[in-house]
Each structure stands twice: as structure tokens, then as C-alpha cells.
C-alpha positions in Angstrom: 16.0 -27.1 -76.1 18.4 -26.7 -78.2 22.2 -26.0 -78.8 20.9 -22.4 -79.0 20.0 -22.5 -75.7 22.7 -21.7 -73.5 23.1 -22.5 -69.6 24.1 -20.1 -67.1 26.9 -22.3 -65.2 27.2 -20.7 -61.6 30.2 -21.9 -59.5 29.9 -21.2 -55.4 33.9 -21.5 -55.1 34.1 -21.6 -51.6 31.0 -21.1 -49.0 31.8 -20.5 -44.9 30.7 -23.8 -43.3 33.2 -26.6 -45.0 37.4 -26.1 -44.9 40.0 -28.0 -45.7 39.9 -31.0 -43.0 37.0 -32.0 -44.8 38.2 -31.1 -48.8 41.8 -30.0 -49.5 40.7 -28.1 -52.6 38.8 -25.0 -50.8 40.6 -22.0 -51.5 41.7 -19.9 -48.9 43.6 -16.8 -49.7 42.6 -14.8 -52.7 45.4 -15.7 -54.9 44.2 -19.5 -54.5 40.5 -17.8 -55.1 42.1 -16.2 -58.4 43.5 -19.6 -59.0 40.1 -21.2 -58.8 38.0 -18.6 -61.0 40.6 -19.3 -63.4 39.4 -22.9 -63.4 35.6 -22.3 -63.1 36.3 -19.7 -66.7 38.1 -21.7 -68.6 35.7 -25.3 -68.0 32.5 -23.1 -69.1 31.5 -21.4 -65.8 29.9 -17.2 -66.5 29.6 -16.5 -62.7 31.6 -16.9 -59.4 29.1 -17.2 -56.0 31.6 -15.4 -53.2 31.7 -16.1 -50.0 34.4 -14.5 -48.2 37.3 -15.7 -46.4 40.7 -14.4 -44.1 43.5 -15.7 -45.7 44.1 -18.6 -42.7 40.5 -19.6 -44.2 37.9 -17.9 -41.4 35.0 -16.9 -42.9 34.8 -12.9 -42.9 32.3 -10.5 -43.5 34.5 -7.7 -43.9 34.8 -5.3 -46.7 38.6 -5.8 -47.0 38.6 -9.3 -47.5 35.7 -9.9 -50.1 38.0 -6.7 -51.7 41.0 -9.1 -51.6 39.3 -11.7 -53.5 37.4 -9.8 -55.8 39.9 -8.3 -57.3 42.6 -11.1 -57.3 39.3 -12.8 -59.2 39.3 -9.6 -61.6 42.6 -9.8 -62.1 42.7 -13.0 -63.1 40.3 -13.6 -65.4 38.9 -10.9 -68.0 35.2 -11.2 -67.3 33.2 -13.5 -65.0 29.8 -12.2 -63.2 30.4 -12.0 -59.7 27.5 -12.9 -57.4 28.3 -12.0 -53.5 26.3 -13.8 -50.6 24.1 -12.0 -47.8 23.1 -15.2 -45.7 24.5 -15.3 -42.9 23.3 -16.0 -38.9 24.5 -13.5 -36.5 25.5 -11.0 -38.9 24.2 -8.0 -38.3 22.2 -6.6 -41.6 23.8 -3.1 -41.6 27.4 -5.2 -41.8 26.0 -7.1 -45.0 24.8 -4.1 -46.6 28.1 -2.3 -45.9 30.2 -5.0 -48.7 27.3 -4.7 -51.4 27.6 -0.4 -50.6 31.3 -0.3 -51.0 32.6 -2.8 -53.8 29.0 -3.4 -55.9 29.1 -6.7 -57.5 27.3 -7.6 -60.5 24.7 -9.7 -58.3 23.9 -10.8 -54.8 22.1 -13.6 -53.4 19.0 -13.0 -51.6 17.5 -15.2 -49.5 13.5 -15.7 -50.1 12.1 -16.9 -46.6 12.7 -17.4 -43.0 13.5 -21.4 -42.3 14.6 -23.8 -40.6 18.2 -24.0 -41.6 20.3 -27.5 -40.1 22.2 -30.6 -41.4 21.0 -33.9 -40.0 23.8 -37.4 -39.5 21.8 -40.5 -40.1 24.9 -42.0 -38.9 25.1 -40.6 -35.6 21.4 -39.8 -35.2 21.7 -36.1 -34.1 21.5 -32.9 -36.2 25.8 -31.8 -37.1 24.3 -28.0 -36.7 20.3 -26.3 -36.4 19.1 -22.6 -36.2 16.7 -20.9 -37.6 18.0 -18.8 -40.7 15.8 -15.0 -40.6 14.4 -13.7 -43.3 11.8 -11.8 -42.9 10.0 -9.5 -45.6 11.4 -6.4 -44.0 14.8 -8.2 -43.8 14.2 -9.0 -47.9 12.6 -5.3 -48.4 15.8 -3.3 -46.5 18.4 -5.8 -48.9 16.2 -5.2 -51.6 15.5 -1.6 -51.6 19.9 -1.1 -51.2 20.6 -4.0 -54.4 18.0 -1.3 -56.0 19.9 1.6 -55.4 23.2 0.4 -56.0 22.6 -1.0 -59.2 23.3 -4.3 -57.9 20.9 -7.8 -59.9 19.5 -9.9 -56.8 19.4 -13.9 -57.5 16.5 -15.6 -55.2 17.6 -18.0 -53.2 14.2 -20.3 -52.7 14.7 -23.3 -50.2 11.1 -24.5 -50.8 7.8 -24.0 -53.4 6.4 -21.0 -51.1 9.7 -18.8 -51.3 9.2 -18.7 -54.7 5.9 -17.2 -54.0 7.2 -14.7 -51.7 8.2 -12.7 -55.0 4.7 -12.0 -55.7 4.3 -9.1 -53.6 7.6 -7.7 -54.1 7.0 -7.4 -58.1 3.5 -5.9 -56.8 5.2 -3.6 -55.2 7.5 -2.5 -58.5 10.5 -3.9 -56.0 11.6 -6.2 -58.9 12.0 -6.1 -62.6 12.5 -8.5 -64.6 14.7 -10.8 -65.7 14.8 -12.2 -62.6 17.2 -14.6 -61.3 15.4 -17.5 -59.3 17.8 -20.1 -57.7 15.6 -23.5 -56.4 18.0 -24.3 -53.7 17.4 -28.0 -52.7 19.1 -30.4 -50.2 19.1 -28.3 -46.9 17.1 -29.9 -43.9 14.6 -27.7 -43.6 13.9 -27.0 -47.0 12.4 -28.9 -50.0 13.5 -32.6 -50.8 16.1 -32.9 -53.4 14.4 -34.7 -56.1 13.7 -33.8 -59.8 9.5 -34.0 -59.0 10.1 -31.0 -56.6 12.0 -29.6 -58.9 9.6 -29.7 -61.8 6.8 -28.1 -59.5 9.3 -25.4 -58.3 9.8 -24.3 -61.5 6.3 -24.2 -62.3 6.1 -21.2 -59.9 8.3 -18.8 -61.5 6.8 -16.0 -62.0 5.7 -16.3 -66.0 6.4 -19.7 -65.9 9.2 -21.7 -66.2 9.7 -20.8 -70.2 8.7 -17.2 -69.3 11.2 -14.2 -69.5 12.6 -15.2 -65.9 15.8 -17.3 -65.7 15.6 -20.2 -62.8 18.0 -22.6 -62.1 19.0 -25.2 -59.4 21.5 -25.5 -56.4 21.9 -28.9 -55.5 23.6 -29.4 -52.4 25.7 -32.4 -51.3 25.4 -35.7 -53.0 21.9 -35.6 -54.9 23.9 -32.3 -56.7 24.4 -34.5 -59.9 20.9 -35.9 -60.2 18.9 -32.3 -59.5 21.6 -31.1 -62.2 20.3 -33.1 -65.2 16.7 -32.6 -64.3 17.5 -28.8 -64.6 19.3 -29.3 -67.6 16.4 -30.4 -69.5 14.0 -28.6 -67.7 15.5 -25.8 -69.3 17.1 -24.3 -66.1 20.6 -23.0 -65.4 22.7 -24.9 -62.8 25.3 -23.6 -59.8 27.9 -26.2 -58.8 30.9 -25.9 -56.4 32.5 -26.7 -53.4 30.5 -24.7 -51.2 28.0 -27.2 -52.3 29.4 -30.8 -52.8 32.8 -31.9 -52.8 32.2 -35.3 -54.3 31.8 -36.1 -58.8 29.9 -38.3 -59.7 32.1 -41.7 -59.5 32.3 -40.5 -55.7 35.9 -39.3 -56.4 36.5 -35.7 -54.7 36.8 -33.1 -56.8 40.3 -31.9 -56.8 39.4 -28.2 -57.6 36.2 -26.2 -58.8 37.5 -26.8 -62.1 36.8 -30.2 -62.0 33.1 -30.0 -60.7 32.3 -27.4 -63.8 33.8 -28.9 -66.1 31.5 -32.0 -65.4 28.2 -29.8 -65.5 29.7 -28.5 -68.9 29.5 -32.3 -70.2 26.3 -32.9 -68.8 25.3 -29.8 -70.4 26.4 -30.8 -73.4 25.1 -33.9 -73.1 21.4 -33.1 -73.4 22.3 -30.4 -76.7 22.4 -27.4 -74.4 25.7 -25.2 -74.2 27.9 -23.2 -71.7 26.9 -20.2 -72.1 29.3 -17.6 -72.1 29.4 -14.9 -70.1 28.5 -11.6 -72.1 25.5 -14.0 -72.8 25.0 -14.8 -69.2 24.8 -11.3 -68.5 22.7 -10.5 -71.2 20.3 -13.4 -69.9 20.6 -12.1 -66.5 20.5 -8.5 -67.5 23.6 -7.9 -65.8 25.7 -5.2 -67.9 29.1 -5.2 -67.2 30.6 -2.7 -64.6 33.9 -0.6 -64.2 36.1 -1.8 -61.2 35.0 0.1 -58.0 
């Protein structure tokens, strides 16, 4: 790994759970999303993962809200890879595919297995929330078929090592083509424990190996994020930070914007002798051509 080994730095700009009572920097309106996008790109981010919200901050799966946010971002930033969330509990698949079909983002997240999905509070001795996150093979194939038809590259979000193995039959069926994008999501109760040894093990499970043709990276949730970012950078992976995943800088200070988090990720990238990929480089690495506006 060297300075000529660029890193795709992704920002999950908002998320669908947290709100401004928890972190005042979370964007709600399209204009606020656009301002965050400018900070992200200026600090070295090349891909933005979007959960839509209404202008008053309510999570949304409506085409109009995704469109307004995406249009605002693209008007503010000359180029950035746009990545839509498709994960949800209790939202019909057809509704989640509808905004992909209408707006055709560069990339869409594809959750790779069903699982218990929860947040547990040790201080309260109880779950903050808990649910079954349904992502059966039937669901995965329905999303993947639509993405292939629409020319959208999937980002495979894997919350445990077995989720990476779920890629194997899809590759064999001819539903996936390299280069793959594989995100190791760590720190969700119900998934793999968030430590560097587990990340190294997950990276070894990537089809073709961690140094092969496929792209892999880490999504670290909550305060374990920075240790996992450091591990991914050292192991040769990409990284994601952002206000969906974690509000805090390594010193415990709350981020004032997504730009603060991206700036820290960029600094860490440079500290290990690598550099942030430009948007053009990230597109080439991920197999994501620039699209005309829809």
C-alpha cells in the first residue's frame, strides 16, 4: 500500500434513525443536504450514501424527497457518486425499488442477509430497539434484478462473515459482475463484533481475496468507528464515515458537520501513506460510469 493506493471515502450523510435532538448537524432539507455534500467533497469524500427525509426531518421513501435531495446535491457539487439506501423494516420492496427505477442513482446499497437488528443500552439494561431485518435471497434477487436492469451498481452491505458468503451463489448465477463493492458493517447488535481482527477475517472472505479485483471497506457504527477505519486503511480497504454511523470525532467531540468526519478520515488516510481517491478514480475503481441527469 502506498500513496498510489487510493481510498474511496464514503459519507453516509444522514441516516434514518437519529435526529437533531441527538446531533444538531444532521441535515433535513435538500439545501442542508447540498451544503453537507459540498463539505464532504471538499474534504476528500467521493461517494455519498443517502437516506431521504422530508424537510421537517421525517425519514422518507418517497420519490419526490429522494429527487429533491439528489437534485440539490448535484446542483451544488460538480460530481460525486450518489448511493441510495434501500434498507428498511416494514416498507414494501416495490416502494423501495420505485425510487431506484425513477431516479437511477450510481449505486444502491444491497443488504446481504436477514438478521436480528438491534441497539442495546448497557446503562438501561434493555434494548433501545430490536427487530428482524428481512433480507432473504428472494428479496436480494428482486433488488439485484432491478439494479442490473437499471444500470445501478450494488453495494453489498455485510453485517457478518456469512453475509459475504451469500455472494457466492449470486456470482454463480451470473447476477453479479466484478468489480464488486463489499462493505463490512460492524457494530450493530445482531451482527459481528466491531474489532480489527474480525474485520481482517471478513476481508479474507471477499471473493478473490482482500487484494483481488473486488473492492471492500468498512462501515463502523458508533464509537468503534475510528479504530475500524484505521484497521481498514492499514489492511488496504475503503472507509465510510458520516452522521448516520457516528456523531463523534476520536477525541469525543461531537462533529459540527459531516465535513468534520470526512476531514478526519482523510487525515487518517494520509497518515498511513495512502490518499483519498478522486471522484473520477472512485468511479473507475468501482465500475461506476458517470450518468446523465435523470
